[in-house]
MOPAC internal coordinates of N, CA, C and O (Angstrom, degrees):
PM7 1SCF
backbone

  N    0.0000 0     0.00 0     0.00 0    0    0    0
  C    1.4412 1     0.00 0     0.00 0    1    0    0
  C    1.5258 1   110.68 1     0.00 0    2    1    0
  O    1.2310 1   120.28 1   158.92 1    3    2    1
  N    1.2977 1   117.08 1   -21.08 1    3    2    1
  C    1.4537 1   119.88 1   179.45 1    5    3    2
  C    1.5246 1   111.11 1   -60.80 1    6    5    3
  O    1.2310 1   120.67 1   141.71 1    7    6    5
  N    1.3314 1   116.33 1   -38.29 1    7    6    5
  C    1.4566 1   120.18 1   179.46 1    9    7    6
  C    1.5253 1   110.36 1   -63.28 1   10    9    7
  O    1.2310 1   120.49 1   141.02 1   11   10    9
  N    1.3218 1   116.66 1   -38.98 1   11   10    9
  C    1.4661 1   120.17 1   178.78 1   13   11   10
  C    1.5206 1   110.92 1   -67.06 1   14   13   11
  O    1.2310 1   120.35 1   141.90 1   15   14   13
  N    1.3226 1   116.94 1   -38.10 1   15   14   13
  C    1.4663 1   119.92 1   176.86 1   17   15   14
  C    1.5267 1   110.32 1   -64.15 1   18   17   15
  O    1.2310 1   120.72 1   140.07 1   19   18   17
  N    1.3275 1   116.24 1   -39.93 1   19   18   17
  C    1.4702 1   120.39 1   177.33 1   21   19   18
  C    1.5229 1   110.70 1   -63.04 1   22   21   19
  O    1.2310 1   120.27 1   138.08 1   23   22   21
  N    1.3105 1   117.08 1   -41.92 1   23   22   21
  C    1.4656 1   121.11 1   178.53 1   25   23   22
  C    1.5226 1   110.31 1   -61.12 1   26   25   23
  O    1.2310 1   120.80 1   136.00 1   27   26   25
  N    1.3363 1   116.08 1   -44.00 1   27   26   25
  C    1.4629 1   119.43 1  -179.41 1   29   27   26
  C    1.5342 1   110.63 1   -62.47 1   30   29   27
  O    1.2310 1   120.65 1   135.89 1   31   30   29
  N    1.3328 1   116.37 1   -44.11 1   31   30   29
  C    1.4726 1   120.05 1   178.52 1   33   31   30
  C    1.5254 1   111.15 1   -61.87 1   34   33   31
  O    1.2310 1   120.63 1   144.62 1   35   34   33
  N    1.3118 1   116.41 1   -35.38 1   35   34   33
  C    1.4632 1   120.98 1   179.22 1   37   35   34
  C    1.5313 1   111.23 1   -68.02 1   38   37   35
  O    1.2310 1   120.48 1   142.87 1   39   38   37
  N    1.3247 1   116.69 1   -37.13 1   39   38   37
  C    1.4663 1   120.65 1  -177.50 1   41   39   38
  C    1.5249 1   113.79 1   -83.81 1   42   41   39
  O    1.2310 1   119.86 1   156.83 1   43   42   41
  N    1.3178 1   117.87 1   -23.17 1   43   42   41
  C    1.4659 1   122.59 1  -175.79 1   45   43   42
  C    1.5307 1   114.18 1   -49.03 1   46   45   43
  O    1.2310 1   118.90 1   134.77 1   47   46   45
  N    1.3365 1   119.70 1   -45.23 1   47   46   45
  C    1.4684 1   118.92 1  -179.25 1   49   47   46
  C    1.5350 1   113.69 1   -64.03 1   50   49   47
  O    1.2310 1   120.54 1   164.86 1   51   50   49
  N    1.3291 1   116.57 1   -15.14 1   51   50   49
  C    1.4629 1   120.81 1  -176.52 1   53   51   50
  C    1.5322 1   112.57 1  -104.30 1   54   53   51
  O    1.2310 1   120.37 1  -166.83 1   55   54   53
  N    1.3396 1   116.90 1    13.17 1   55   54   53
  C    1.4569 1   119.39 1  -174.57 1   57   55   54
  C    1.5266 1   113.25 1   -67.14 1   58   57   55
  O    1.2310 1   119.24 1   163.34 1   59   58   57
  N    1.3209 1   119.05 1   -16.66 1   59   58   57
  C    1.4658 1   120.99 1   176.80 1   61   59   58
  C    1.5332 1   110.91 1   -66.24 1   62   61   59
  O    1.2310 1   120.40 1   153.50 1   63   62   61
  N    1.3214 1   116.85 1   -26.50 1   63   62   61
  C    1.4657 1   121.53 1   174.76 1   65   63   62
  C    1.5218 1   105.99 1   -73.08 1   66   65   63
  O    1.2310 1   120.48 1   -63.66 1   67   66   65
  N    1.3255 1   116.69 1   116.34 1   67   66   65
  C    1.4586 1   122.52 1  -168.32 1   69   67   66
  C    1.5365 1   114.96 1   -49.52 1   70   69   67
  O    1.2310 1   118.92 1   131.35 1   71   70   69
  N    1.3382 1   119.66 1   -48.65 1   71   70   69
  C    1.4786 1   117.73 1  -179.98 1   73   71   70
  C    1.5374 1   112.69 1   -60.44 1   74   73   71
  O    1.2310 1   120.34 1   144.04 1   75   74   73
  N    1.3229 1   116.96 1   -35.96 1   75   74   73
  C    1.4702 1   119.77 1   179.29 1   77   75   74
  C    1.5273 1   109.28 1   -70.05 1   78   77   75
  O    1.2310 1   119.98 1   137.29 1   79   78   77
  N    1.3148 1   117.65 1   -42.71 1   79   78   77
  C    1.4588 1   121.23 1   178.22 1   81   79   78
  C    1.5202 1   111.93 1   -60.55 1   82   81   79
  O    1.2310 1   120.67 1   137.04 1   83   82   81
  N    1.3308 1   116.32 1   -42.96 1   83   82   81
  C    1.4669 1   120.58 1   178.32 1   85   83   82
  C    1.5333 1   110.39 1   -65.12 1   86   85   83
  O    1.2310 1   120.85 1   139.19 1   87   86   85
  N    1.3190 1   115.98 1   -40.81 1   87   86   85
  C    1.4591 1   119.67 1   178.19 1   89   87   86
  C    1.5275 1   110.77 1   -61.55 1   90   89   87
  O    1.2310 1   120.43 1   137.28 1   91   90   89
  N    1.3352 1   116.78 1   -42.72 1   91   90   89
  C    1.4609 1   120.11 1  -178.69 1   93   91   90
  C    1.5293 1   111.63 1   -64.66 1   94   93   91
  O    1.2310 1   119.86 1   145.09 1   95   94   93
  N    1.3218 1   117.87 1   -34.91 1   95   94   93
  C    1.4630 1   120.47 1   176.53 1   97   95   94
  C    1.5239 1   109.43 1   -62.98 1   98   97   95
  O    1.2310 1   120.32 1   132.34 1   99   98   97
  N    1.3358 1   116.99 1   -47.66 1   99   98   97
  C    1.4710 1   120.31 1   178.67 1  101   99   98
  C    1.5283 1   110.81 1   -65.21 1  102  101   99
  O    1.2310 1   120.78 1   141.40 1  103  102  101
  N    1.3053 1   116.12 1   -38.60 1  103  102  101
  C    1.4555 1   122.11 1   179.40 1  105  103  102
  C    1.5325 1   109.98 1   -59.69 1  106  105  103
  O    1.2310 1   120.50 1   133.25 1  107  106  105
  N    1.3398 1   116.65 1   -46.75 1  107  106  105
  C    1.4629 1   120.85 1  -179.43 1  109  107  106
  C    1.5306 1   111.12 1   -65.54 1  110  109  107
  O    1.2310 1   120.19 1   139.65 1  111  110  109
  N    1.3325 1   117.24 1   -40.35 1  111  110  109
  C    1.4643 1   120.55 1   177.82 1  113  111  110
  C    1.5282 1   110.71 1   -62.01 1  114  113  111
  O    1.2310 1   120.64 1   136.87 1  115  114  113
  N    1.3240 1   116.37 1   -43.13 1  115  114  113
  C    1.4654 1   120.57 1   179.96 1  117  115  114
  C    1.5303 1   110.47 1   -67.30 1  118  117  115
  O    1.2310 1   120.21 1   143.25 1  119  118  117
  N    1.3202 1   117.20 1   -36.75 1  119  118  117
  C    1.4659 1   120.52 1   179.24 1  121  119  118
  C    1.5281 1   110.06 1   -64.28 1  122  121  119
  O    1.2310 1   120.44 1   136.59 1  123  122  121
  N    1.3278 1   116.76 1   -43.41 1  123  122  121
  C    1.4628 1   120.01 1   178.04 1  125  123  122
  C    1.5255 1   110.50 1   -60.77 1  126  125  123
  O    1.2310 1   120.60 1   137.59 1  127  126  125
  N    1.3252 1   116.45 1   -42.41 1  127  126  125
  C    1.4729 1   120.08 1   179.61 1  129  127  126
  C    1.5293 1   110.49 1   -63.25 1  130  129  127
  O    1.2310 1   120.07 1   137.81 1  131  130  129
  N    1.3295 1   117.47 1   -42.19 1  131  130  129
  C    1.4708 1   120.63 1   178.02 1  133  131  130
  C    1.5203 1   111.19 1   -61.92 1  134  133  131
  O    1.2310 1   120.65 1   138.55 1  135  134  133
  N    1.3302 1   116.37 1   -41.45 1  135  134  133
  C    1.4636 1   119.43 1  -179.24 1  137  135  134
  C    1.5287 1   110.85 1   -65.86 1  138  137  135
  O    1.2310 1   119.89 1   141.52 1  139  138  137
  N    1.3266 1   117.82 1   -38.48 1  139  138  137
  C    1.4621 1   120.68 1   177.13 1  141  139  138
  C    1.5197 1   111.30 1   -65.03 1  142  141  139
  O    1.2310 1   120.52 1   138.72 1  143  142  141
  N    1.3220 1   116.62 1   -41.28 1  143  142  141
  C    1.4619 1   119.93 1   178.07 1  145  143  142
  C    1.5266 1   110.71 1   -63.85 1  146  145  143
  O    1.2310 1   120.70 1   137.85 1  147  146  145
  N    1.3166 1   116.27 1   -42.15 1  147  146  145
  C    1.4634 1   119.57 1   179.22 1  149  147  146
  C    1.5260 1   110.11 1   -64.38 1  150  149  147
  O    1.2310 1   120.18 1   141.89 1  151  150  149
  N    1.3228 1   117.25 1   -38.11 1  151  150  149
  C    1.4659 1   120.46 1   179.14 1  153  151  150
  C    1.5225 1   110.17 1   -64.01 1  154  153  151
  O    1.2310 1   120.25 1   144.17 1  155  154  153
  N    1.3295 1   117.13 1   -35.83 1  155  154  153
  C    1.4609 1   120.13 1   177.45 1  157  155  154
  C    1.5278 1   111.49 1   -68.77 1  158  157  155
  O    1.2310 1   120.40 1   145.11 1  159  158  157
  N    1.3018 1   116.84 1   -34.89 1  159  158  157
  C    1.4624 1   121.42 1  -178.23 1  161  159  158
  C    1.5290 1   110.57 1   -77.16 1  162  161  159
  O    1.2310 1   120.96 1   138.55 1  163  162  161
  N    1.3281 1   115.77 1   -41.45 1  163  162  161
  C    1.4715 1   120.83 1  -175.45 1  165  163  162
  C    1.5252 1   108.33 1   -98.82 1  166  165  163
  O    1.2310 1   120.78 1  -103.29 1  167  166  165
  N    1.3032 1   116.12 1    76.71 1  167  166  165
  C    1.4592 1   120.99 1   176.28 1  169  167  166
  C    1.5135 1   108.44 1  -121.09 1  170  169  167
  O    1.2310 1   121.39 1   -17.19 1  171  170  169
  N    1.2902 1   114.95 1   162.81 1  171  170  169
  C    1.4595 1   118.84 1   177.78 1  173  171  170
  C    1.5233 1   108.89 1   -64.26 1  174  173  171
  O    1.2310 1   119.75 1   -44.15 1  175  174  173
  N    1.3190 1   118.09 1   135.85 1  175  174  173
  C    1.4668 1   120.16 1   179.79 1  177  175  174
  C    1.5302 1   110.21 1   -63.66 1  178  177  175
  O    1.2310 1   121.38 1   -37.51 1  179  178  177
  N    1.3036 1   114.96 1   142.49 1  179  178  177
  C    1.4610 1   120.16 1   178.02 1  181  179  178
  C    1.5198 1   108.82 1   -80.87 1  182  181  179
  O    1.2310 1   121.81 1   -33.62 1  183  182  181
  N    1.2975 1   114.14 1   146.38 1  183  182  181
  C    1.4660 1   118.99 1   177.62 1  185  183  182
  C    1.5089 1   108.96 1   -84.26 1  186  185  183
  O    1.2310 1   120.81 1   -43.37 1  187  186  185
  N    1.3071 1   116.06 1   136.63 1  187  186  185
  C    1.4585 1   120.72 1   179.33 1  189  187  186
  C    1.5243 1   109.72 1   -78.56 1  190  189  187
  O    1.2310 1   119.91 1   -26.28 1  191  190  189
  N    1.3421 1   117.78 1   153.72 1  191  190  189
  C    1.4668 1   119.77 1   178.19 1  193  191  190
  C    1.5327 1   112.10 1   -58.37 1  194  193  191
  O    1.2310 1   119.49 1   144.30 1  195  194  193
  N    1.3224 1   118.58 1   -35.70 1  195  194  193
  C    1.4654 1   121.39 1   179.20 1  197  195  194
  C    1.5294 1   110.13 1   -63.63 1  198  197  195
  O    1.2310 1   120.71 1   139.92 1  199  198  197
  N    1.3273 1   116.25 1   -40.08 1  199  198  197
  C    1.4645 1   121.02 1   179.19 1  201  199  198
  C    1.5248 1   110.24 1   -66.50 1  202  201  199
  O    1.2310 1   120.35 1   140.43 1  203  202  201
  N    1.3282 1   116.93 1   -39.57 1  203  202  201
  C    1.4608 1   121.25 1   179.42 1  205  203  202
  C    1.5381 1   109.84 1   -63.11 1  206  205  203
  O    1.2310 1   119.90 1   136.48 1  207  206  205
  N    1.3385 1   117.80 1   -43.52 1  207  206  205
  C    1.4711 1   121.23 1  -178.82 1  209  207  206
  C    1.5299 1   109.94 1   -64.72 1  210  209  207
  O    1.2310 1   120.70 1   140.99 1  211  210  209
  N    1.3200 1   116.27 1   -39.01 1  211  210  209
  C    1.4651 1   120.71 1  -179.57 1  213  211  210
  C    1.5276 1   110.60 1   -66.82 1  214  213  211
  O    1.2310 1   120.18 1   145.70 1  215  214  213
  N    1.3207 1   117.25 1   -34.30 1  215  214  213
  C    1.4604 1   121.31 1  -176.81 1  217  215  214
  C    1.5253 1   111.96 1   -72.02 1  218  217  215
  O    1.2310 1   120.01 1   157.63 1  219  218  217
  N    1.3210 1   117.58 1   -22.37 1  219  218  217
  C    1.4709 1   120.51 1  -178.54 1  221  219  218
  C    1.4666 1   108.25 1   -82.23 1  222  221  219
  O    1.2310 1   120.10 1   180.00 1  223  222  221

């Protein structure tokens, strides 16, 4: 993802050019979606009921 962040920083000064500005809007929307998906994947594991009973 670092490469994508670098690309965005490189394009930012050119956002006044309409196609670049439109691309950056879509780029940011897609980045947010990727981050949400990653947050769903990288969550703390849930404890199973068997594990909970054993811990008591």
